[in-house]
N, C-alpha and C positions, 0 to 999 in steps of 0.2 A: 951521609952514611946510612946504609940500610939498617932497619931494626925490625923486630917482630911486634906486630900489633894484632890485637883482637877486637873485632867489631861485633858487638851484639846488635842484631838487625831484626826488625819486624817487617812483615809483609801485611799491610792492612787492606782488607777487601773493601772496595768501593762499589762493587756489583757482584753478581753471581760469577762463579769461577769454575772452569773445567780444566784440570790438568791430568792428562792420561798417564797411565803407568800400570804397574802390576796391581790389578784390582781383582775383586772376587766377582765372578759372573753373576748377573742377576737376570731373572725371567724378563723378557721383552726389552731389556736395556742393551743398546748396541755399543754405547761408549761409557765405560765406567770410569770414575775417578781413581786416582792412585790411593791405595790404603796399605797400611803396614800389616803385620802378622796378627794384630788385634782388631783389624777392621777399622782403624782410625785413619782418616784422610791425612795426608802430608803433602808438602811440596818437595819433590826431588831436587836435590842441590844442583843437578845439571840444568833444570829448567831455569833457576834463578841466575846461575852463573852465565848460562848462554845469553839470557836477555841483557844482563848487565854488560857483557862483552860487546854485544851488537851495539848498544848505545855508546860504549866507550869508542869503538871504531868510528861511529858517526861523528862523535865529538871531536876526535882527533883530525878527521878529514875536514871538518868545518873550521878548525883552527890552523889548517895548513901544515899539519904534522905528518910524518911518514906513517903509514899503516898498510899492512898487507891485505889479501882478499881471500879469506877462508870461505868454504871448508876444504877446497881442493888442495892437498898437500904441496903440489908443485907451485901453487901461487902463494904459499905461506913462507914466513921467514924460516931459515935464512935464504931459501931459494928465490924469494921475491927480489932480493938484491936492491933493497930500498936505499935511496940516497939520504944520508943523514941519520940512519938508524944506528943506535948504539949496539956495538958488538954484532951488527947484522940482524938484530931483532927489533921490531917496533915495540912500543909500550904495550900494546894489547897482547902480544905474544910473551913479552917479559912477565906480565902479570898472570895471564891465563894459560900460558904454555902453548906449544906447538908440537907436531910430531917429533921434533928434535930437541925440545927443551921442556923441562919440568915447570909446572905452574908455581908462581909465587903465592897464589891465592888458593887456600884450602877451605872449602865450604861444606858444612854439614847439611843434611836434610832439615827442612823447616817443619816444625811441629805445631799443632794448635796450642794457643795460649789457654791455660786452664784445663789441664788434663786430668786424669783420674786422681781424686783426693784433693783437688785444688778449686773445686767449684764448677769445673767445666763438665761437658757431657761425658758420661762413662762409655767405654768402648761399645757395649752392646746397644747403645742408644743411637749411634751415629747413622745406622742404616735407615732410621725413620726420619732423620733430619735433612737428608739431601733432597733436591728438587729435580724432577724430570722435566726436561724440555723437549718439545716435539719439533722435528725438522723434516723437510722434504728436499729431495734431490732435484736440481734444476739442470736441464740440458743446456750445455754451453752454446750449441749451434742455433737452436730455436728460442732458447730462453723461456721454455715452458717446463711445467712439472713433469717428471718422468714417472712412468708407472713402476709400482713395487719399490719405490725409493723413500718410503716413510721410515724414519729412524728416531730413536729416543736417546737423548744425552743426559747423563747424571751430572748435576752441578752442585756446588756448595753454595748455600745462601750467604748473603752479606751480613745478616743479623741472626743470632741464635740466642733464644731466651732473653730477648731485649738488649743484648750486648753485641757490638760489632765483632766479627770473626777476625782474628789475627793469628798469624803464624810467626813463630820465633825461631831464630837460628843464629849460628855464629860463623863468622869468617875470620880466619887467621891469615895475615898477610905479612910477608917479609919484603919490605920495600923501603925506599926513601920517603920522607914526608911528602915531597912534591908528587911523587908517583902515587902515593895513597890519596892525595887530593884529586887526582884524575879519576880514581876509582869511586870516590865519594860523589864527585860531580855526575859521573855516569849513573850511579844508583839513583840520584835525584831525578833523572830524566825518565826513569822507567815508569810507565803509566799502565801497562798491560802485561799479563802473564797467561800462559796456557793456550788452549785452542779456541777456535771459533770467535776470535776477536771481531771479525767482520759481522757476526751475529749479535754483538752487544755484550759478549762475555769477557771476563778477565780484567776489569778495571781495578787497579791496586795502587798502593803508594808504599815505597820502601823507606823506612826510617831507621837511622842509627840511634839506638837507645842507650848504648854504652861503649866506651872506648877504654882499652887498657894497653899499656906498653910494657914489654918485657925488658927489665933492666939487667938481665943475665941470670937472675935467680928467682925473682918475684915479679908479679904482675902489678904495675902502678896504674891506678885508675886516673882517667882524665875526664874533665867535663866535656860530654860529647858535642854539645852545640858549639862551644868555643873552639874545640879542637878541630871539628870538621870545617868550621869557618876559616881557620888558619891554614890548614893544608890545602883547601880549595883555593884560597888566595895565593899560596906558593905556586900551585900548578898553573894558574892563569897568569901569574906574573912572569913565570919562566917562559911561557909560550909567547907572550907579548915582547919579550926581549929578543926573540929570534929574528 
């Protein structure tokens, strides 16, 4: 039976990161990181959701389970007409939605750990903490550097003031425990976020730091490590029984 769960999640940087979005233009910077109205960098929920969904789809295919082929709507559920899909929708569409179905996963933007007043960088200091990376455009045909294609990319460093940079956010999921297990398993497979992964950027780790279940009126906390192990076990056991 489905229930409402809340997953407190951290994105831990393992290298420099560039996630594009609504940023403030800077002189000589071609690609800026996403920042909020205070100039503080954040990870848009769509970036994290999209990456987790992509890994969930790969995981389902690897286990031989039905999954559609986004992003073209005509190839997504229910028009994909997948054999064995529950109610005509694959698990990826049941969790993350499709053009014809609301998502069961609601994700907020991820904000830096240690914001104003908690020991982290103040908003006005972030502009001086980012790192600029230089890049050049390479012609695909000849494989040589193209003229006037020098560009600068703003990135977030892995470490600030001696501490690893982390972003925290919350996912609320209405699903059965086994379905939640597939989501947690996919989150564990995420190793990169953002742009220019081929240039060495974006290495991350997703961690579930807190779990709570809604009993109808209040949130009941669960031990995150034990709970995640149990639901992932339910998911894998269910796929093995097919």
